[in-house]
PDB file with one MODEL, atoms N, CA, C and O in Angstrom:
MODEL        1
ATOM      1  N   MET A   1      83.265  -6.018  16.448  1.00  0.00           N
ATOM      2  CA  MET A   1      82.352  -4.824  17.323  1.00  0.00           C
ATOM      3  C   MET A   1      81.197  -4.444  16.614  1.00  0.00           C
ATOM      4  O   MET A   1      80.131  -4.316  17.216  1.00  0.00           O
ATOM      5  N   VAL A   2      81.292  -4.244  15.364  1.00  0.00           N
ATOM      6  CA  VAL A   2      80.249  -3.662  14.657  1.00  0.00           C
ATOM      7  C   VAL A   2      79.133  -4.931  14.415  1.00  0.00           C
ATOM      8  O   VAL A   2      77.948  -4.632  14.266  1.00  0.00           O
ATOM      9  N   LYS A   3      79.477  -6.078  14.388  1.00  0.00           N
ATOM     10  CA  LYS A   3      78.571  -7.045  14.446  1.00  0.00           C
ATOM     11  C   LYS A   3      77.912  -7.322  15.710  1.00  0.00           C
ATOM     12  O   LYS A   3      76.731  -7.668  15.686  1.00  0.00           O
ATOM     13  N   VAL A   4      78.459  -7.223  16.682  1.00  0.00           N
ATOM     14  CA  VAL A   4      78.002  -7.285  18.036  1.00  0.00           C
ATOM     15  C   VAL A   4      76.934  -6.210  18.237  1.00  0.00           C
ATOM     16  O   VAL A   4      75.792  -6.520  18.579  1.00  0.00           O
ATOM     17  N   ALA A   5      77.303  -4.958  18.025  1.00  0.00           N
ATOM     18  CA  ALA A   5      76.557  -3.772  18.102  1.00  0.00           C
ATOM     19  C   ALA A   5      75.150  -3.791  17.187  1.00  0.00           C
ATOM     20  O   ALA A   5      74.102  -3.270  17.570  1.00  0.00           O
ATOM     21  N   PHE A   6      75.304  -4.421  16.029  1.00  0.00           N
ATOM     22  CA  PHE A   6      74.297  -4.703  14.965  1.00  0.00           C
ATOM     23  C   PHE A   6      73.340  -5.789  15.750  1.00  0.00           C
ATOM     24  O   PHE A   6      72.117  -5.683  15.839  1.00  0.00           O
ATOM     25  N   GLY A   7      73.952  -6.609  16.176  1.00  0.00           N
ATOM     26  CA  GLY A   7      73.060  -7.846  16.853  1.00  0.00           C
ATOM     27  C   GLY A   7      72.260  -7.451  18.129  1.00  0.00           C
ATOM     28  O   GLY A   7      71.155  -7.933  18.376  1.00  0.00           O
ATOM     29  N   LEU A   8      72.884  -6.547  18.922  1.00  0.00           N
ATOM     30  CA  LEU A   8      72.091  -5.986  20.080  1.00  0.00           C
ATOM     31  C   LEU A   8      71.094  -5.165  19.622  1.00  0.00           C
ATOM     32  O   LEU A   8      69.959  -5.286  20.082  1.00  0.00           O
ATOM     33  N   SER A   9      71.406  -4.167  18.603  1.00  0.00           N
ATOM     34  CA  SER A   9      70.222  -3.237  18.201  1.00  0.00           C
ATOM     35  C   SER A   9      69.261  -4.038  17.406  1.00  0.00           C
ATOM     36  O   SER A   9      68.111  -3.599  17.371  1.00  0.00           O
ATOM     37  N   PHE A  10      69.528  -5.169  16.739  1.00  0.00           N
ATOM     38  CA  PHE A  10      68.702  -5.774  16.027  1.00  0.00           C
ATOM     39  C   PHE A  10      67.579  -6.364  17.053  1.00  0.00           C
ATOM     40  O   PHE A  10      66.371  -6.151  16.950  1.00  0.00           O
ATOM     41  N   SER A  11      68.170  -7.094  17.997  1.00  0.00           N
ATOM     42  CA  SER A  11      67.460  -7.757  19.074  1.00  0.00           C
ATOM     43  C   SER A  11      66.590  -6.856  19.869  1.00  0.00           C
ATOM     44  O   SER A  11      65.459  -7.160  20.249  1.00  0.00           O
ATOM     45  N   ARG A  12      67.227  -5.656  20.110  1.00  0.00           N
ATOM     46  CA  ARG A  12      66.330  -4.588  20.733  1.00  0.00           C
ATOM     47  C   ARG A  12      65.054  -4.239  19.850  1.00  0.00           C
ATOM     48  O   ARG A  12      63.879  -4.175  20.213  1.00  0.00           O
ATOM     49  N   TRP A  13      65.595  -4.035  18.618  1.00  0.00           N
ATOM     50  CA  TRP A  13      64.413  -3.731  17.656  1.00  0.00           C
ATOM     51  C   TRP A  13      63.263  -4.766  17.678  1.00  0.00           C
ATOM     52  O   TRP A  13      62.074  -4.446  17.699  1.00  0.00           O
ATOM     53  N   LEU A  14      63.714  -5.998  17.672  1.00  0.00           N
ATOM     54  CA  LEU A  14      62.866  -7.159  17.545  1.00  0.00           C
ATOM     55  C   LEU A  14      62.010  -7.182  18.783  1.00  0.00           C
ATOM     56  O   LEU A  14      60.805  -7.384  18.630  1.00  0.00           O
ATOM     57  N   LEU A  15      62.457  -7.013  19.901  1.00  0.00           N
ATOM     58  CA  LEU A  15      61.834  -6.768  21.224  1.00  0.00           C
ATOM     59  C   LEU A  15      60.883  -5.656  21.196  1.00  0.00           C
ATOM     60  O   LEU A  15      59.737  -5.861  21.595  1.00  0.00           O
ATOM     61  N   LEU A  16      61.251  -4.429  20.741  1.00  0.00           N
ATOM     62  CA  LEU A  16      60.440  -3.483  20.556  1.00  0.00           C
ATOM     63  C   LEU A  16      59.153  -3.663  19.662  1.00  0.00           C
ATOM     64  O   LEU A  16      58.025  -3.275  19.966  1.00  0.00           O
ATOM     65  N   LEU A  17      59.473  -4.237  18.650  1.00  0.00           N
ATOM     66  CA  LEU A  17      58.468  -4.723  17.816  1.00  0.00           C
ATOM     67  C   LEU A  17      57.555  -5.694  18.449  1.00  0.00           C
ATOM     68  O   LEU A  17      56.354  -5.474  18.296  1.00  0.00           O
ATOM     69  N   TYR A  18      57.874  -6.622  19.062  1.00  0.00           N
ATOM     70  CA  TYR A  18      57.191  -7.722  19.833  1.00  0.00           C
ATOM     71  C   TYR A  18      56.455  -6.844  20.810  1.00  0.00           C
ATOM     72  O   TYR A  18      55.245  -7.067  20.830  1.00  0.00           O
ATOM     73  N   VAL A  19      56.827  -6.021  21.523  1.00  0.00           N
ATOM     74  CA  VAL A  19      56.098  -5.358  22.536  1.00  0.00           C
ATOM     75  C   VAL A  19      55.129  -4.371  21.834  1.00  0.00           C
ATOM     76  O   VAL A  19      54.007  -4.225  22.318  1.00  0.00           O
ATOM     77  N   ASN A  20      55.428  -3.804  20.916  1.00  0.00           N
ATOM     78  CA  ASN A  20      54.273  -2.997  20.075  1.00  0.00           C
ATOM     79  C   ASN A  20      53.221  -3.732  19.415  1.00  0.00           C
ATOM     80  O   ASN A  20      52.104  -3.234  19.278  1.00  0.00           O
ATOM     81  N   ILE A  21      53.505  -4.857  19.010  1.00  0.00           N
ATOM     82  CA  ILE A  21      52.583  -5.825  18.370  1.00  0.00           C
ATOM     83  C   ILE A  21      51.649  -6.342  19.430  1.00  0.00           C
ATOM     84  O   ILE A  21      50.443  -6.421  19.195  1.00  0.00           O
ATOM     85  N   ASN A  22      52.167  -6.703  20.605  1.00  0.00           N
ATOM     86  CA  ASN A  22      51.307  -7.121  21.770  1.00  0.00           C
ATOM     87  C   ASN A  22      50.502  -6.019  22.135  1.00  0.00           C
ATOM     88  O   ASN A  22      49.298  -6.250  22.245  1.00  0.00           O
ATOM     89  N   ILE A  23      50.938  -4.779  22.364  1.00  0.00           N
ATOM     90  CA  ILE A  23      50.002  -3.750  22.741  1.00  0.00           C
ATOM     91  C   ILE A  23      48.892  -3.447  21.685  1.00  0.00           C
ATOM     92  O   ILE A  23      47.720  -3.242  22.001  1.00  0.00           O
ATOM     93  N   ILE A  24      49.330  -3.438  20.488  1.00  0.00           N
ATOM     94  CA  ILE A  24      48.345  -3.185  19.258  1.00  0.00           C
ATOM     95  C   ILE A  24      47.342  -4.344  19.449  1.00  0.00           C
ATOM     96  O   ILE A  24      46.139  -4.087  19.503  1.00  0.00           O
ATOM     97  N   HIS A  25      47.772  -5.541  19.548  1.00  0.00           N
ATOM     98  CA  HIS A  25      47.096  -6.841  19.554  1.00  0.00           C
ATOM     99  C   HIS A  25      45.991  -6.599  20.722  1.00  0.00           C
ATOM    100  O   HIS A  25      44.797  -6.671  20.432  1.00  0.00           O
ATOM    101  N   CYS A  26      46.415  -6.310  22.047  1.00  0.00           N
ATOM    102  CA  CYS A  26      45.562  -6.203  23.045  1.00  0.00           C
ATOM    103  C   CYS A  26      44.551  -5.032  22.760  1.00  0.00           C
ATOM    104  O   CYS A  26      43.342  -5.225  22.894  1.00  0.00           O
ATOM    105  N   LEU A  27      44.928  -4.123  22.465  1.00  0.00           N
ATOM    106  CA  LEU A  27      43.926  -2.850  21.905  1.00  0.00           C
ATOM    107  C   LEU A  27      42.868  -3.399  20.953  1.00  0.00           C
ATOM    108  O   LEU A  27      41.675  -3.167  21.149  1.00  0.00           O
ATOM    109  N   PHE A  28      43.233  -4.011  20.085  1.00  0.00           N
ATOM    110  CA  PHE A  28      42.325  -4.397  18.936  1.00  0.00           C
ATOM    111  C   PHE A  28      41.636  -5.674  19.283  1.00  0.00           C
ATOM    112  O   PHE A  28      40.435  -5.860  19.087  1.00  0.00           O
ATOM    113  N   TYR A  29      42.482  -6.575  19.828  1.00  0.00           N
ATOM    114  CA  TYR A  29      41.990  -8.020  20.029  1.00  0.00           C
ATOM    115  C   TYR A  29      40.886  -8.112  20.935  1.00  0.00           C
ATOM    116  O   TYR A  29      39.910  -8.804  20.646  1.00  0.00           O
ATOM    117  N   LEU A  30      40.976  -7.335  22.236  1.00  0.00           N
ATOM    118  CA  LEU A  30      39.950  -7.437  23.182  1.00  0.00           C
ATOM    119  C   LEU A  30      38.409  -7.159  22.699  1.00  0.00           C
ATOM    120  O   LEU A  30      37.428  -7.840  22.999  1.00  0.00           O
ATOM    121  N   PRO A  31      38.444  -5.871  21.793  1.00  0.00           N
ATOM    122  CA  PRO A  31      37.221  -5.397  21.362  1.00  0.00           C
ATOM    123  C   PRO A  31      36.548  -6.513  20.281  1.00  0.00           C
ATOM    124  O   PRO A  31      35.344  -6.736  20.162  1.00  0.00           O
ATOM    125  N   MET A  32      37.571  -7.111  19.576  1.00  0.00           N
ATOM    126  CA  MET A  32      37.187  -8.035  18.507  1.00  0.00           C
ATOM    127  C   MET A  32      36.775  -9.378  19.035  1.00  0.00           C
ATOM    128  O   MET A  32      36.061 -10.090  18.329  1.00  0.00           O
ATOM    129  N   LEU A  33      37.222  -9.834  20.378  1.00  0.00           N
ATOM    130  CA  LEU A  33      36.822 -11.022  20.868  1.00  0.00           C
ATOM    131  C   LEU A  33      35.267 -11.272  20.735  1.00  0.00           C
ATOM    132  O   LEU A  33      34.929 -12.402  20.382  1.00  0.00           O
ATOM    133  N   LYS A  34      34.457 -10.494  20.940  1.00  0.00           N
ATOM    134  CA  LYS A  34      33.115 -10.575  20.842  1.00  0.00           C
ATOM    135  C   LYS A  34      32.739 -10.875  19.415  1.00  0.00           C
ATOM    136  O   LYS A  34      31.957 -11.805  19.217  1.00  0.00           O
ATOM    137  N   VAL A  35      33.241 -10.147  18.342  1.00  0.00           N
ATOM    138  CA  VAL A  35      33.072 -10.293  17.016  1.00  0.00           C
ATOM    139  C   VAL A  35      33.551 -11.640  16.565  1.00  0.00           C
ATOM    140  O   VAL A  35      32.907 -12.325  15.771  1.00  0.00           O
ATOM    141  N   ARG A  36      34.722 -12.013  17.100  1.00  0.00           N
ATOM    142  CA  ARG A  36      35.435 -13.372  16.764  1.00  0.00           C
ATOM    143  C   ARG A  36      34.587 -14.408  17.238  1.00  0.00           C
ATOM    144  O   ARG A  36      34.255 -15.293  16.449  1.00  0.00           O
ATOM    145  N   ALA A  37      34.128 -14.428  18.587  1.00  0.00           N
ATOM    146  CA  ALA A  37      33.386 -15.416  19.007  1.00  0.00           C
ATOM    147  C   ALA A  37      32.142 -15.626  18.010  1.00  0.00           C
ATOM    148  O   ALA A  37      31.959 -16.761  17.572  1.00  0.00           O
ATOM    149  N   ASP A  38      31.279 -14.584  17.632  1.00  0.00           N
ATOM    150  CA  ASP A  38      30.218 -14.695  16.768  1.00  0.00           C
ATOM    151  C   ASP A  38      30.629 -15.334  15.545  1.00  0.00           C
ATOM    152  O   ASP A  38      29.921 -16.212  15.050  1.00  0.00           O
ATOM    153  N   PHE A  39      31.854 -14.924  14.943  1.00  0.00           N
ATOM    154  CA  PHE A  39      32.322 -15.411  13.748  1.00  0.00           C
ATOM    155  C   PHE A  39      32.690 -16.965  13.705  1.00  0.00           C
ATOM    156  O   PHE A  39      32.528 -17.748  12.768  1.00  0.00           O
ATOM    157  N   ALA A  40      33.283 -17.223  15.099  1.00  0.00           N
ATOM    158  CA  ALA A  40      33.505 -18.662  15.236  1.00  0.00           C
ATOM    159  C   ALA A  40      32.540 -19.457  15.299  1.00  0.00           C
ATOM    160  O   ALA A  40      32.613 -20.605  14.862  1.00  0.00           O
ATOM    161  N   LYS A  41      31.475 -18.954  15.862  1.00  0.00           N
ATOM    162  CA  LYS A  41      30.165 -19.696  16.116  1.00  0.00           C
ATOM    163  C   LYS A  41      29.460 -20.072  14.682  1.00  0.00           C
ATOM    164  O   LYS A  41      28.901 -21.145  14.456  1.00  0.00           O
ATOM    165  N   LYS A  42      29.593 -18.981  13.757  1.00  0.00           N
ATOM    166  CA  LYS A  42      29.140 -19.136  12.527  1.00  0.00           C
ATOM    167  C   LYS A  42      29.898 -19.962  11.675  1.00  0.00           C
ATOM    168  O   LYS A  42      29.299 -20.604  10.812  1.00  0.00           O
ATOM    169  N   GLN A  43      31.240 -20.055  11.792  1.00  0.00           N
ATOM    170  CA  GLN A  43      32.109 -21.081  11.054  1.00  0.00           C
ATOM    171  C   GLN A  43      31.858 -22.198  11.592  1.00  0.00           C
ATOM    172  O   GLN A  43      31.554 -23.085  10.795  1.00  0.00           O
ATOM    173  N   ARG A  44      31.882 -22.548  12.988  1.00  0.00           N
ATOM    174  CA  ARG A  44      31.428 -24.049  13.413  1.00  0.00           C
ATOM    175  C   ARG A  44      30.062 -24.394  12.789  1.00  0.00           C
ATOM    176  O   ARG A  44      29.955 -25.517  12.298  1.00  0.00           O
ATOM    177  N   ASN A  45      29.107 -23.641  12.753  1.00  0.00           N
ATOM    178  CA  ASN A  45      27.865 -24.002  12.320  1.00  0.00           C
ATOM    179  C   ASN A  45      28.123 -24.343  10.811  1.00  0.00           C
ATOM    180  O   ASN A  45      27.640 -25.391  10.383  1.00  0.00           O
ATOM    181  N   ARG A  46      28.814 -23.577  10.015  1.00  0.00           N
ATOM    182  CA  ARG A  46      29.027 -23.968   8.709  1.00  0.00           C
ATOM    183  C   ARG A  46      29.913 -25.368   8.492  1.00  0.00           C
ATOM    184  O   ARG A  46      29.722 -26.205   7.610  1.00  0.00           O
ATOM    185  N   LEU A  47      30.948 -25.396   9.549  1.00  0.00           N
ATOM    186  CA  LEU A  47      31.552 -26.538   9.239  1.00  0.00           C
ATOM    187  C   LEU A  47      30.757 -28.066   9.750  1.00  0.00           C
ATOM    188  O   LEU A  47      30.971 -29.179   9.270  1.00  0.00           O
ATOM    189  N   ASN A  48      29.886 -27.746  10.755  1.00  0.00           N
ATOM    190  CA  ASN A  48      28.907 -28.747  11.143  1.00  0.00           C
ATOM    191  C   ASN A  48      28.004 -29.169   9.906  1.00  0.00           C
ATOM    192  O   ASN A  48      27.760 -30.361   9.719  1.00  0.00           O
ATOM    193  N   CYS A  49      27.464 -28.090   8.985  1.00  0.00           N
ATOM    194  CA  CYS A  49      26.719 -28.254   7.884  1.00  0.00           C
ATOM    195  C   CYS A  49      27.556 -29.161   6.902  1.00  0.00           C
ATOM    196  O   CYS A  49      27.141 -30.191   6.370  1.00  0.00           O
ATOM    197  N   VAL A  50      28.634 -28.679   6.775  1.00  0.00           N
ATOM    198  CA  VAL A  50      29.478 -29.148   5.706  1.00  0.00           C
ATOM    199  C   VAL A  50      29.893 -30.774   6.132  1.00  0.00           C
ATOM    200  O   VAL A  50      29.983 -31.649   5.270  1.00  0.00           O
ATOM    201  N   ALA A  51      30.106 -31.006   7.440  1.00  0.00           N
ATOM    202  CA  ALA A  51      30.301 -32.290   7.964  1.00  0.00           C
ATOM    203  C   ALA A  51      29.111 -33.244   7.850  1.00  0.00           C
ATOM    204  O   ALA A  51      29.214 -34.394   7.426  1.00  0.00           O
ATOM    205  N   SER A  52      28.022 -32.701   8.244  1.00  0.00           N
ATOM    206  CA  SER A  52      26.887 -33.397   7.960  1.00  0.00           C
ATOM    207  C   SER A  52      26.425 -33.751   6.392  1.00  0.00           C
ATOM    208  O   SER A  52      25.837 -34.775   6.043  1.00  0.00           O
ATOM    209  N   TRP A  53      26.795 -32.766   5.636  1.00  0.00           N
ATOM    210  CA  TRP A  53      26.607 -33.040   4.125  1.00  0.00           C
ATOM    211  C   TRP A  53      27.556 -34.161   3.852  1.00  0.00           C
ATOM    212  O   TRP A  53      27.148 -35.188   3.308  1.00  0.00           O
ATOM    213  N   ILE A  54      28.696 -34.023   4.174  1.00  0.00           N
ATOM    214  CA  ILE A  54      29.690 -35.199   3.844  1.00  0.00           C
ATOM    215  C   ILE A  54      29.151 -36.423   4.300  1.00  0.00           C
ATOM    216  O   ILE A  54      28.950 -37.361   3.528  1.00  0.00           O
ATOM    217  N   ASN A  55      28.892 -36.471   5.579  1.00  0.00           N
ATOM    218  CA  ASN A  55      28.335 -37.720   6.192  1.00  0.00           C
ATOM    219  C   ASN A  55      27.069 -38.240   5.355  1.00  0.00           C
ATOM    220  O   ASN A  55      26.962 -39.425   5.040  1.00  0.00           O
ATOM    221  N   TRP A  56      26.207 -37.361   5.049  1.00  0.00           N
ATOM    222  CA  TRP A  56      25.057 -37.790   4.232  1.00  0.00           C
ATOM    223  C   TRP A  56      25.500 -38.360   2.873  1.00  0.00           C
ATOM    224  O   TRP A  56      24.953 -39.364   2.418  1.00  0.00           O
ATOM    225  N   LEU A  57      26.466 -37.738   2.241  1.00  0.00           N
ATOM    226  CA  LEU A  57      27.024 -38.146   1.019  1.00  0.00           C
ATOM    227  C   LEU A  57      27.675 -39.466   1.024  1.00  0.00           C
ATOM    228  O   LEU A  57      27.557 -40.244   0.077  1.00  0.00           O
ATOM    229  N   VAL A  58      28.415 -39.748   2.167  1.00  0.00           N
ATOM    230  CA  VAL A  58      29.217 -40.947   2.355  1.00  0.00           C
ATOM    231  C   VAL A  58      28.197 -41.942   2.822  1.00  0.00           C
ATOM    232  O   VAL A  58      28.460 -43.090   2.462  1.00  0.00           O
ATOM    233  N   SER A  59      27.225 -41.820   3.450  1.00  0.00           N
ATOM    234  CA  SER A  59      26.107 -42.906   3.940  1.00  0.00           C
ATOM    235  C   SER A  59      25.349 -43.296   2.687  1.00  0.00           C
ATOM    236  O   SER A  59      24.885 -44.429   2.558  1.00  0.00           O
ATOM    237  N   GLY A  60      25.222 -42.329   1.741  1.00  0.00           N
ATOM    238  CA  GLY A  60      24.327 -42.635   0.589  1.00  0.00           C
ATOM    239  C   GLY A  60      25.224 -43.588  -0.332  1.00  0.00           C
ATOM    240  O   GLY A  60      24.689 -44.476  -0.996  1.00  0.00           O
ATOM    241  N   ILE A  61      26.507 -43.390  -0.349  1.00  0.00           N
ATOM    242  CA  ILE A  61      27.358 -44.313  -1.135  1.00  0.00           C
ATOM    243  C   ILE A  61      27.435 -45.553  -0.367  1.00  0.00           C
ATOM    244  O   ILE A  61      28.088 -46.504  -0.795  1.00  0.00           O
TER     245      ILE A  61
ENDMDL
END
């Protein structure tokens, strides 16, 4: 009986945690989308730079 009660409370706690994380995620993620998009663009440019450098290196060999 205790195990069942613990299981129920644990799953409820997990569910609450999940819901809270989703709420926090929505609150913080939506304003961050713009920042993330800019960051992703910079990262992509950096990756392209590295990829072209590797291509240049490989073609040089």
